[in-house]
N, C-alpha and C positions, 0 to 999 in steps of 0.2 A: 741598187749597188752604188756605192760612192765612187766618184771619179778618182783616178790615180793622181799622184803629185805631178807627174809630167803633164797630164791633161789640164789640171788646174793652172799650172804655170803658163801653158800655151793659151788657155782661155783668157787669162788676165794679162798677157804680154803687153807691156807698154802702158798699163793703167797707172794713174797717179794715185797709188793706194797707200803711200807712206806720208805721214805728217811729221815734219821736223827734218829728217834726212831726205836726200833727193831720191825720188822714185826712179828718175832717169838714170842716175848713177847705179842704183840697184840692178836695173835691167841690163845695163851695159856690162856690169861685172858678172852677172849671171850668164850672159851670152859668152863672155870671155872665159869663164871658169869651167862651164859644163863640158866643153870638148876636152879640156885638160884632164878632168877627172874621169871622163869616159875612156880616154887613152890610157890613163894609169890603171883603171880597172881591167881593161882588156889585156894589158901587158903583164898582169899578175897572174901566174898560173895557179897559185894556191887559192883555195876558197877562203882563207883567213886574212886576205888582204883588206886593210881598212884605212880610214883617214881619221887622225886625231885632230879635233877642232880646238885650238887654243888661241883665239883671236880676240884681243881686247876691244877693238872697235865694233860696236853693235851692228852697224850696217854691213861691214865686211864679214862679220860672223854670220849674219843671216844669209847673205848672198853665197858665201863659201859653203856653209852647211847644206843649203838647199841644192846647190850645184852638185856637191858630192853625193847627196842622197838621191837626186833624180837620175844620176849616172849609175845607180845601183851599187855604189860603194857601201861598205859597212862603216857607218859614221859613229865615232866615239866623241862625245862632248866632254870638254874639260874646262876647268876654271883657269883662265890665263894668269891669274894672280896666285896660284898655288905656290907654296914655299918649297924648299929643297926636300923636306920630308915627304910631302905629298907627291912631288915629281918622281921621287925614287919608287914610290908605290906604283905609280902609273907606268914607270919604266919596266918594272917587273911584270906588270899585267899585259901590256900591249907593245912594248919595245918601240916607242916612236922615234923617228929620226928627226930630232929637234932642229938640227942645222940644215935640213934639206926640205923646205916646203915644196909641195907639188906645184904651186904657182907662186913665183916670187912676189913678195909683198903681201901675201895672204896667209893667215895662220892655219893652214891645213897641212898636216904632216903625215907621211907614210907610216903605217903601223901594222901590226899583225894581231888579229883577233882569233885566238884558238877556238876552232869550232864555229866560227862566225859564218853567216850567210849573207848573200847579197841583199841589200835593202834594209838591213837591220839598223836601228838607231839605239845606241847605248848611252844612257843618261847616268851621271855619277850620283851615288848615294853612299851611305855609310853602313858598315857592318856592326856587329855587336861589340867589337873592340875598337871601332873607329877606323879600321882598315878600309880604304876606299874599295868599293866594288861598283859595278855598273849594272843597272836594270836594263834588260833587253826588250825593247819595244819594236813594233813594226808599224807601218802606215795604218794597217787595219785596226790595231788596238787603240791608236790615238784617235782615229776617226770615230770609234764607238764613244769615246769620252767627249768628243766635240759635239756629236749629235745629242748626247745626253744633256750637255750644258745648254744647248739651244732650246731643247724641249723644256728643260726645267725653268728657264727664264721666259720662254715663249718669244724669242727674238730671232730675227733673220732680216738683214745681215747683222753680224757682230762687229761693233767698233770697239777698239781697245786702246787704252793709254798705258804703255808698258814702261815702267822704270825699274823693273826687276831683271836680273841677269838672264840672258837667253840660254845659257848653259844649264840653268835650273829648269825643272819641269814647269815651275810657276811662270817663268818668262816665256819659255818655248811655246807652251800651249796657248798663250795669248796671241802670238804671231800666227799659229796654225789655225786657230778659230777664225781670225780675220781673213786669212788667205782662202780658207775653204768656203766661207759664207759670202764672200764678195764685199767685205767691209773695209774700213780704213784703220791703219795702225799708226798711232803716235809713238815714236821711239825716242826716248830721251834719258840721259843719265839722271839719276835721282838728285844729284847735287844741283843740277840746273833747275829742277822743279822746286827744290827747297829754297833756292834763291829767288823764287817768284817768277820764273820764266815759263809761263803756262802756254801750252800749244792749243790750237783750236781744233778739237775733234768734233765730228757731227754729234748732234744731241742724242741722248739715250745710250751712251757708250758705257764701258766698264773700265774702272780703274782698280788695279790690284796693288795692295800695300801690306807691309808687316806693321805690327802695332807701333813700333817706334817711329815709323814714317808718318803714320796717322797723327801721332802726338805732335810731331814737328809741324804738320800742316794746320792742325787745329790752333796751335799757338800763334799762327799768323793772323788769326782773327778775320776781319772783313776782307783782307787781301786774298784769302783762300776759301772762305766759307761758301760764298755764292757759287764758286767754281765746283767745289766738292758736291754741292747739292744738285748740280746739273747732270750728274751721272745716273744711269739706270740703276747701277749698283757700284758701291765701293767694296770690292772683295777684300776681306781681311783674314789673313791666315799666317802660317809660318811659325807662330808662337802663340802661347795663351795671352789673350788681352785682359788687362786688369779692369776691374769693375768701374772705377772712376773714369777711365778713358771711354768705356762704352756708354756710361751715363752722360758724359759730356757730349759725345757724338749724337746721342738721341736728343738731348736738349737743343742741339744746333740743327736738328732735322737732317743729319747726314744719312743717306740711304745705305747703311752698312749691310753687307751680306757676309756673315761669319761662315767660314768654310773649314772643312776637314778633308784632308787628302794627303797624298804622298807620291813620291816618284813612281813607285810600283803600280799605282792606280791611274797613272796619267793625269795627275792633279786631283780634281775634286771628286769626293765620294758622297758627301752630304753638304748642303749649303742652305743657310737661312735666307729666306727672301727678304728684301729690304723693308717691305711693308710689315712683315712679321717682327723684324727688329724694332722698327719705330713704334710698334704696338707694345713693346716691352719684353719680347722673347729674348733669351740669352743663350739658347742652345746652338748647336752646329747645324740645325735645320734637319729637313728630311732627306733621305737618300735620293740621289739623282735617278732618273728612270732606268738606267742601265746597271744599277747596283742593287744587290741584296745583302743586307746586314744581318748577322746572327750574333747574339751575345752568348758566350760560353762560360760555364763555371770551370773550376780547377781541374775537373775530370773530362773537360771537352764536351759537356752536355749542354744543350740549349737552355738558357735561363728564361724564366717567366718575364713577361713585360714588366718593366720598371726595376728589375734586378740588375745589379752591376756585374760585369765580367769582362773577359777579353773579347775584343771585337774581331769577328771573322768576316771577311769581305769576299763576295762572289761577284764577278763581273767579267764580261768579254773584253774590257779595257785593261785587264791585269797584264803586267809584264810577263813575258814568256820564260824568263829565267834570269840568271845572274852570271856575269863574268866576274870571277873572284879568284883570290889566291889562297889556297888552303895553307894551314900552318906548315905543312911540308909538302913539297911537290910543285908541279908546274901549274900555271894559270888554267882554270877550268871553266867551261861554260855549263853551268848547272841548270837543268830545266826546273821550272817552278811548278808547284802543285796547282791543281785547278782552283783552289781558294787560298786566300791569304790570311793566315792567323797572325794578327798584328801584335805589336808590343804595347798597344794601348788598352786602357781599361775605360769602359763606358757603359751606358745603359740607353735603351730606347723606351720612351714613355708611351702612355696609352694613345697619344695623338700621333705617334710615329716619329717624334723628334729625337735626334741623337744628342746625348750629353756626354762630353768627354770628362773623365775624372782624373786620370793620371797615366803613368807609364810603368811598365813592369821592370824596366832595366835601369841602368845607371845613367842613361842618356841625359845630357843637359842641353836645353834649347836656349840659346842666347841670341837675341836680335834676329830670330828666324832661322838661325843656322844650328845644325846638330853638332854637338861636341861630345866626344866620348872621353871621359877622364883618363882611362887607361892609356890611350894614345899619348896624351899630353904628359902624363907621368913618366912614360917610357922615354920621351924626348928629354925631359928634365933630368932623369937619372943618367942618361947618356952623356950629359955635359961633364960628368965627373965631379961636379961641384956639389951636387945634392946627394945625400946618403939615404934619405927616405922622403916620400912625398905623397900627398893625397890632394886631389883636385875635387872641389865641391861646387855646387851651384847655389849661390845666395839669392833669395828673393829680391827682385828688382823691378820697380815700376816701369823703368825705361826699356830694359832689355828682356824682361821676362825673368831671366836669371843672369847673374853675372858670375864670371869665373873667379874663384878664390883658390889659391894654392897654399896649402900648409906644408912647410918644408923643414927638414932637419938638415942643418948645414952650419958651416962656420959663419957667424954673424957678419963678419967683415966683408964677405963675398956676396951678400944678399943684394946689395945695390946694383951689382953688375949683372945679376941673373937675367932680368928682362932683355938686356941687349944681346945676351948669348942666345936667347930663345927666339928673338925676332926674325932672324933669317930662316929659321927652320920650319915655321908653321904660318898659316894664313893669319891675318890680323885678328879675325874673330875668335881665334883659339888662344890668344894671349890673355893670361890672367889679369884682371883689373885690381885684384887685391892679393897681397902676399902676407903670410903670417909665419913668423919664425917660431918653431916649437922644439922642445927638447926630445919629444917622442910622440909618435902617433898612436891613437887608440887602436887596439887590436882585440880580437876575440880570443877565447881560451885556446882555440886551434891555431892561433897566430895569424889569422887573416885580418886584413885591414877592415875596421868597422867604419863604413862611410857615414851611417847615421850619427855615430858619436863624433866623428870628425866635423860634420856639419854643425852639430850642437856646440862643439868647441869653438869653431870659427865665429858663430853667432855670439857666443859668450865673450870672446876676446874683443870683438868689434862693438859689442854693446848695442846692437841694433843700428849702428851707423854704417849702412851698406851703401 
């Protein structure tokens, strides 16, 4: 049986486990914050009392989130850089008291989680229309994923170099793997690493990147290459990586570990081992020990080995449900089924390696972030400047896909449109290309034809993406 979070924090109390930020400051803040959250939790008579975490400083975020969680609060993670549109969605879901942090100077705010239970951790993800929802995890589900990771790589302790946001499952799980296994965590803004400020992590650690970050670091040449080679694995996920980037990494002997996973699965489901990557493999690797994958056809029947279909995931690490906002009605905590029928299309070959082929939905992945065009289109139409719009994802070596908005509007107002959009949505949801059109392609039933809109955008731009 795995120890509880409280036991782990007591066992590691005072350890110098952080590289970069001050471990002593972390422990001091944790000691200061935990009684405040325990008092808040005890004073709330309702079971739906929670804490919304929206703290931009990584060290403060980590200390505050762990203090709230160990005090048995229901913790809701949030991107502190969300725009007005996203904050409105979160307001409707958990009603945070933005102006009244539980502890002054730390971004933990009282909120209400309908149907929530003590000790739950809610991690933000996206729905089919881009509406924010939260995957509901517990300590036990995350521990299953952590033990699967350690067994897959055969490592203990885990040392991790984290430049990804802690409110994402990809960043959070790095910190928890280190905490559970007795390792060390380098915590650093990616901009500092890109500027060449490398921290000294013990040998054999793990670095997690999205493809654009790997491209940046490879471009630094001898300033970064020996450092990248020093890791047990450079975990690469969040967006499809282009072939030339992978070939360059192999030529430079970078120990890449291509990964497939999501918020609902507590990060990794399948991961390619670095030695397999360096030998020329380009799949997402084999499933981790705690995961069973089944490929289904259109009727939900298991596919033969090597045949493509939708990916069904079975795992004790799966989220227990979602906190979401139905089209009509109050926020609801919906239980999850025992297996996850994903939006992804893939196949498992005869050697057991998972190959991702594509997605079933309209979801666009740009720079490792999920963007749903319907959400962006609604915001554009709400400006009153645009009469019709379609957002598509253009192929892009740097971002995987880049957002392009085809708009029907008065030409003279197009130049001002990005400024109108900027305060409403996070930066990664801002279109990088704008195309003015007289009309958008539609089907005979009057529905927007996204494939035709994408083809039109590619025709207009002539391949200059």
